[in-house]
C-alpha positions as a printed NumPy array, in Angstrom:
array([[125.031,  84.063,  94.676],
       [122.894,  86.732,  96.341],
       [122.957,  88.954,  93.249],
       [122.127,  85.996,  91.009],
       [119.194,  85.193,  93.282],
       [117.871,  88.697,  93.882],
       [118.041,  90.14 ,  90.361],
       [115.425,  87.802,  88.811],
       [113.297,  87.782,  91.972],
       [113.117,  91.565,  92.247],
       [112.963,  92.194,  88.503],
       [110.115,  89.79 ,  87.75 ],
       [108.112,  90.427,  90.927],
       [108.712,  94.169,  90.503],
       [107.45 ,  93.993,  86.937],
       [104.304,  92.304,  88.208],
       [103.864,  94.966,  90.883],
       [104.316,  97.819,  88.378],
       [102.008,  96.278,  85.78 ],
       [ 99.076,  95.818,  88.166],
       [ 97.845,  99.301,  87.169],
       [ 97.417,  98.329,  83.53 ],
       [ 96.4  ,  94.673,  83.578],
       [ 92.752,  93.637,  83.848],
       [ 91.666,  93.185,  87.482],
       [ 90.734,  89.575,  86.752],
       [ 94.245,  88.679,  85.522],
       [ 95.786,  87.797,  88.931],
       [ 92.977,  85.345,  89.688],
       [ 93.146,  83.764,  86.249],
       [ 96.933,  83.548,  86.342],
       [ 96.778,  82.068,  89.833],
       [ 94.272,  79.439,  88.705],
       [ 96.376,  78.566,  85.673],
       [ 99.523,  78.2  ,  87.758],
       [ 97.714,  76.211,  90.439],
       [ 96.119,  73.692,  88.084],
       [ 98.699,  73.472,  85.282],
       [101.87 ,  75.525,  85.697],
       [103.159,  74.454,  89.099],
       [102.228,  70.761,  88.578],
       [104.136,  70.807,  85.267],
       [107.159,  72.335,  87.016],
       [107.026,  69.674,  89.738],
       [106.988,  66.862,  87.154],
       [109.942,  68.344,  85.235],
       [112.209,  68.902,  88.232],
       [111.142,  65.805,  90.145],
       [112.471,  63.641,  87.307],
       [116.008,  64.676,  88.282],
       [115.502,  64.954,  92.036],
       [117.582,  62.844,  94.377],
       [115.596,  60.744,  96.866],
       [117.251,  59.371,  99.954],
       [116.006,  57.713, 103.11 ],
       [115.925,  60.919, 105.125],
       [113.72 ,  62.909, 102.725],
       [110.633,  62.102, 104.814],
       [112.154,  64.217, 107.57 ],
       [111.141,  67.278, 105.552],
       [107.356,  67.045, 106.199],
       [107.959,  65.876, 109.788],
       [110.044,  68.963, 110.462],
       [107.463,  71.077, 108.624],
       [104.78 ,  69.906, 111.04 ],
       [107.111,  70.51 , 113.985],
       [107.52 ,  74.077, 112.75 ],
       [103.762,  74.464, 112.349],
       [103.209,  73.219, 115.892],
       [105.788,  75.657, 117.242],
       [104.226,  78.531, 115.314],
       [100.731,  77.766, 116.596],
       [101.991,  77.398, 120.164],
       [103.832,  80.714, 120.098],
       [100.851,  82.405, 118.464],
       [ 98.503,  81.093, 121.148],
       [100.754,  82.634, 123.791],
       [100.926,  85.916, 121.894],
       [ 97.16 ,  86.363, 121.357],
       [ 96.306,  85.396, 124.947],
       [ 95.159,  88.366, 126.97 ],
       [ 95.226,  90.81 , 124.055],
       [ 91.476,  90.969, 123.743],
       [ 91.483,  90.209, 120.05 ],
       [ 88.141,  89.127, 118.575],
       [ 87.972,  85.543, 117.263],
       [ 88.308,  86.527, 113.568],
       [ 91.536,  88.411, 114.34 ],
       [ 92.859,  85.461, 116.345],
       [ 92.134,  83.156, 113.421],
       [ 94.052,  85.413, 111.049],
       [ 97.001,  85.413, 113.46 ],
       [ 97.126,  81.609, 113.539],
       [ 96.913,  81.292, 109.748],
       [ 99.597,  83.924, 109.186],
       [102.169,  82.099, 111.292],
       [101.451,  78.487, 110.311],
       [101.316,  78.671, 106.491],
       [104.317,  79.837, 104.458],
       [104.793,  80.583, 100.767],
       [106.786,  77.384, 100.221],
       [105.506,  76.863,  96.674],
       [105.396,  80.002,  94.532],
       [108.376,  81.527,  96.34 ],
       [110.116,  78.496,  97.858],
       [110.451,  76.646,  94.543],
       [112.268,  79.379,  92.578],
       [114.513,  80.381,  95.477],
       [115.681,  76.876,  96.331],
       [115.966,  75.737,  92.714],
       [118.193,  78.753,  92.079],
       [120.324,  77.931,  95.103],
       [120.647,  74.16 ,  94.67 ],
       [119.22 ,  73.053,  91.333],
       [116.873,  70.086,  90.869],
       [118.894,  67.395,  92.689],
       [117.598,  68.089,  96.248],
       [114.178,  69.165,  94.938],
       [112.525,  66.221,  96.693],
       [113.22 ,  67.942, 100.035],
       [111.629,  71.142,  98.739],
       [108.56 ,  69.338,  97.423],
       [108.061,  67.071, 100.438],
       [108.183,  70.056, 102.797],
       [105.664,  71.942, 100.676],
       [103.297,  69.116,  99.735],
       [103.143,  66.994, 102.888],
       [103.767,  69.904, 105.261],
       [102.536,  73.314, 104.141],
       [ 99.9  ,  72.291, 101.592],
       [ 98.188,  69.555, 103.575],
       [ 98.293,  71.618, 106.783],
       [ 96.656,  74.586, 105.035],
       [ 93.913,  72.408, 103.556],
       [ 93.191,  70.581, 106.81 ],
       [ 94.312,  72.299, 110.002],
       [ 94.165,  75.725, 108.361],
       [ 90.558,  75.189, 107.254],
       [ 89.629,  73.894, 110.716],
       [ 91.128,  76.958, 112.426],
       [ 89.536,  79.364, 109.947],
       [ 86.147,  77.728, 110.447],
       [ 86.485,  77.757, 114.236],
       [ 87.485,  81.406, 114.56 ],
       [ 85.278,  82.563, 111.696],
       [ 82.213,  80.932, 113.17 ],
       [ 81.501,  78.595, 110.291],
       [ 80.944,  74.867, 110.204],
       [ 83.894,  72.621, 109.354],
       [ 83.146,  70.865, 106.031],
       [ 85.41 ,  67.881, 106.585],
       [ 84.228,  66.149, 103.412],
       [ 85.105,  69.259, 101.434],
       [ 88.488,  69.441, 103.172],
       [ 89.292,  65.844, 102.232],
       [ 88.166,  66.42 ,  98.656],
       [ 90.302,  69.567,  98.407],
       [ 93.372,  67.63 ,  99.516],
       [ 92.72 ,  64.741,  97.122],
       [ 92.092,  66.91 ,  94.076],
       [ 95.003,  69.252,  94.769],
       [ 97.103,  69.171,  91.577],
       [100.343,  69.308,  93.572],
       [ 99.46 ,  65.869,  94.936],
       [ 98.759,  64.193,  91.612],
       [101.668,  65.92 ,  89.906],
       [103.872,  64.346,  92.582],
       [102.632,  60.918,  91.482],
       [103.119,  61.724,  87.798],
       [106.605,  63.034,  88.552],
       [107.536,  59.775,  90.255],
       [106.332,  57.809,  87.236],
       [108.123,  60.191,  84.863],
       [111.462,  59.346,  86.451],
       [111.435,  56.078,  84.506],
       [110.213,  57.576,  81.223],
       [112.894,  58.086,  78.556],
       [112.895,  61.628,  77.228],
       [114.748,  62.6  ,  74.044],
       [117.818,  64.685,  74.8  ],
       [116.468,  67.457,  72.584],
       [113.384,  67.792,  74.805],
       [115.227,  68.242,  78.088],
       [116.232,  71.907,  77.631],
       [112.773,  72.693,  76.252],
       [110.986,  71.168,  79.261],
       [113.386,  72.84 ,  81.683],
       [112.931,  76.186,  79.946],
       [109.139,  75.909,  80.141],
       [109.376,  74.997,  83.83 ],
       [111.465,  78.1  ,  84.541],
       [108.963,  80.174,  82.558],
       [106.245,  78.953,  84.913],
       [108.389,  79.946,  87.886],
       [108.801,  83.41 ,  86.359],
       [105.014,  83.73 ,  86.037],
       [104.647,  82.697,  89.681],
       [107.03 ,  85.479,  90.723],
       [105.104,  87.967,  88.577],
       [101.901,  86.853,  90.308],
       [103.482,  87.612,  93.687],
       [104.164,  91.15 ,  92.463],
       [100.602,  91.509,  91.201],
       [ 99.221,  90.321,  94.539],
       [101.444,  92.642,  96.545],
       [100.177,  95.575,  94.528],
       [ 96.759,  95.151,  96.086],
       [ 97.721,  94.626,  99.725],
       [ 96.843,  96.986, 102.52 ],
       [ 98.911,  98.937, 105.045],
       [ 97.954,  97.369, 108.384],
       [101.46 ,  96.016, 108.734],
       [102.58 ,  97.633, 112.003],
       [100.25 ,  95.415, 114.014],
       [101.632,  92.312, 112.365],
       [105.362,  92.788, 113.011],
       [105.445,  90.342, 115.993],
       [103.623,  87.719, 113.903],
       [106.019,  88.097, 110.983],
       [109.007,  87.955, 113.345],
       [107.635,  84.778, 114.936],
       [106.953,  83.152, 111.554],
       [110.189,  84.098, 109.834],
       [112.754,  84.258, 112.657],
       [111.812,  82.288, 115.764],
       [110.401,  79.155, 114.13 ],
       [113.186,  78.713, 111.528],
       [115.785,  79.454, 114.23 ],
       [114.417,  76.613, 116.371],
       [114.314,  74.313, 113.345],
       [117.929,  75.245, 112.628],
       [118.881,  74.103, 116.139],
       [116.779,  70.942, 115.801],
       [118.213,  69.982, 112.416],
       [121.727,  70.552, 113.744],
       [120.944,  68.268, 116.707],
       [119.63 ,  65.61 , 114.296],
       [122.853,  65.748, 112.3  ],
       [121.171,  67.227, 109.237],
       [123.516,  69.423, 107.189],
       [124.06 ,  70.84 , 103.737],
       [121.15 ,  71.38 , 101.323],
       [118.586,  69.328, 103.336],
       [119.093,  71.451, 106.448],
       [119.11 ,  74.684, 104.456],
       [115.925,  73.724, 102.597],
       [114.055,  72.993, 105.822],
       [115.165,  76.238, 107.465],
       [114.583,  78.423, 104.409],
       [111.151,  76.914, 103.749],
       [110.229,  77.597, 107.37 ],
       [111.437,  81.192, 106.944],
       [109.231,  81.9  , 103.919],
       [106.693,  84.73 , 104.308],
       [103.017,  83.915, 104.906],
       [101.267,  82.162, 102.036],
       [ 98.728,  83.908,  99.842],
       [ 96.423,  80.964, 100.546],
       [ 95.82 ,  82.493, 103.984],
       [ 94.041,  85.393, 102.303],
       [ 91.71 ,  82.98 , 100.514],
       [ 90.854,  81.279, 103.817],
       [ 90.431,  84.618, 105.594],
       [ 87.982,  85.831, 102.957],
       [ 86.119,  82.528, 102.792],
       [ 85.625,  82.205, 106.553],
       [ 85.179,  85.916, 107.346],
       [ 88.311,  86.364, 109.404],
       [ 90.21 ,  89.643, 109.85 ],
       [ 91.103,  90.281, 106.194],
       [ 92.966,  93.612, 106.78 ],
       [ 95.147,  91.895, 109.391],
       [ 95.834,  89.036, 106.967],
       [ 96.841,  91.288, 104.08 ],
       [ 98.989,  93.373, 106.427],
       [100.88 ,  90.265, 107.484],
       [101.326,  89.199, 103.868],
       [102.637,  92.61 , 102.895],
       [105.062,  92.955, 105.788],
       [106.219,  89.342, 105.567],
       [107.01 ,  89.561, 101.86 ],
       [109.015,  92.775, 102.301],
       [110.751,  91.606, 105.463],
       [111.762,  88.374, 103.741],
       [113.996,  90.339, 101.361],
       [115.962,  91.603, 104.365],
       [116.023,  88.322, 106.256],
       [117.077,  86.044, 103.399],
       [120.725,  87.223, 103.32 ],
       [120.94 ,  86.727, 107.089],
       [119.648,  83.167, 106.81 ],
       [122.091,  82.451, 104.   ],
       [124.911,  83.628, 106.28 ],
       [123.669,  81.49 , 109.175],
       [123.461,  78.458, 106.88 ],
       [126.946,  79.191, 105.509],
       [125.674,  79.484, 101.952],
       [128.089,  81.357,  99.712],
       [126.7  ,  84.824,  98.984]])
């Protein structure tokens, strides 16, 4: 299982990292925009058609927000008394609250479990990570960056987010008959999009900085402490199998690249943000096998 998971992840992301020397500098932004507006929404519609919904699926965003609250609380304790300037504090909060539950969470969990429990993956990402980044994340970035909070713009950003409307289309598509010949084609295109998302991660990592030593406690908090507490909580709630694993693994994802966009937009500590992204993405490769062992997933 681990080899089947790691080979495509490392190969495709590594190819993106190696190719960043030769591709036009505008390619990562254009690819990111294309994936954000078209690629990822298409993938959501394809896999959501075969996802299994049950009554407990709404626990996913609830637990996501519990994890976000824990992360922010721990971060507040960590930054207290360290004398960090407000922009650095803002970058710390963003780094620990927002995880890469889309571009990285989708391919990892689809590889592990297939499309049946995809609703848990999507609900955690959409109603947890995505909405928190576009609301609470913007509010924190504006507060610590010294800017005004454009609440109307925040609401508009949430409403026009393509992940949200693709969720609605995916629900409608569950009742649409699709010719059997189209199914493998649609699935193949969806996996192609996921491959492009992994290549984008490699391209982004190629441009990150080296201020990672300062961010080790933040990465440890984001990717070890918070998912460990959610593991205990899900066990206490009687959650097991793929739903529990999805919640824990989504919580253990490295910081999202969206935090860099917010840091740049609101003039936070950009070097600290990119250092956390770099360390988190590399550390995740070491932590994932440990989480799979804890969750009793066959390696």
